[in-house]
Every structure is written in C-alpha cells, then in structure tokens.
C-alpha positions as CSV (number, residue, x, y, z in Angstrom):
1,M,-100.6,63.5,-88.2
2,G,-101.1,63.9,-91.9
3,E,-102.2,66.7,-94.1
4,P,-104.1,69.6,-92.5
5,I,-107.6,70.5,-93.7
6,T,-108.4,74.3,-93.7
7,V,-112.0,75.3,-93.6
8,Y,-112.8,78.8,-95.0
9,E,-116.6,78.7,-95.1
10,E,-119.2,78.7,-92.4
11,G,-121.5,75.8,-92.1
12,L,-119.0,73.0,-91.5
13,T,-120.7,69.9,-90.0
14,I,-118.8,67.5,-87.8
15,S,-120.6,64.3,-87.2
16,D,-120.0,61.0,-85.5
17,V,-119.4,58.5,-88.3
18,P,-117.4,55.3,-88.4
19,L,-114.0,55.5,-90.1
20,D,-112.1,52.6,-91.7
21,G,-108.6,51.9,-90.4
22,A,-106.7,53.4,-87.5
23,T,-107.2,57.2,-87.2
24,R,-106.1,60.0,-85.0
25,A,-107.1,63.7,-85.1
26,V,-106.3,67.1,-83.7
27,C,-108.0,70.4,-84.3
28,R,-106.4,73.8,-84.4
29,F,-108.6,76.9,-83.8
30,T,-107.4,80.4,-84.4
31,G,-108.7,83.0,-81.9
32,L,-109.7,86.6,-82.6
33,F,-106.2,87.8,-82.1
34,G,-104.5,85.2,-84.3
35,Q,-103.4,82.9,-81.5
36,H,-103.6,79.2,-82.3
37,H,-105.2,76.7,-79.9
38,W,-104.8,73.0,-80.4
39,T,-107.1,70.2,-79.1
40,P,-105.5,67.1,-77.5
41,V,-105.0,64.2,-79.9
42,V,-108.1,62.1,-80.3
43,P,-106.9,58.5,-80.5
44,S,-108.4,55.8,-82.6
45,A,-111.1,53.7,-80.9
46,R,-109.2,50.6,-82.0
C-alpha cells in the first residue's frame, strides 16, 4: 500500500479532495490498550 503516515499531533483534518492517479488507502487506529484496528481498503474511484 505504500509508506505509512504517522500522526502525532491533534488537529488532523481529513477532507474530500481529488487526487491525481490511482489511489488506495487504509487507516490503522490504535486503541487505548494498544490494539490495532484497520479499516477496509478504500479503492480508487477510477
């Protein structure tokens, strides 16, 4: 899927913007007890 992006600060804004080329994305959230939760793959709209 590519290189991970780690966010360490609050105030991250996720917005609906057009992206060039084919893209796919997943998100990993870490719960209070250190467990990782992954979202399903979000496929490209192309």
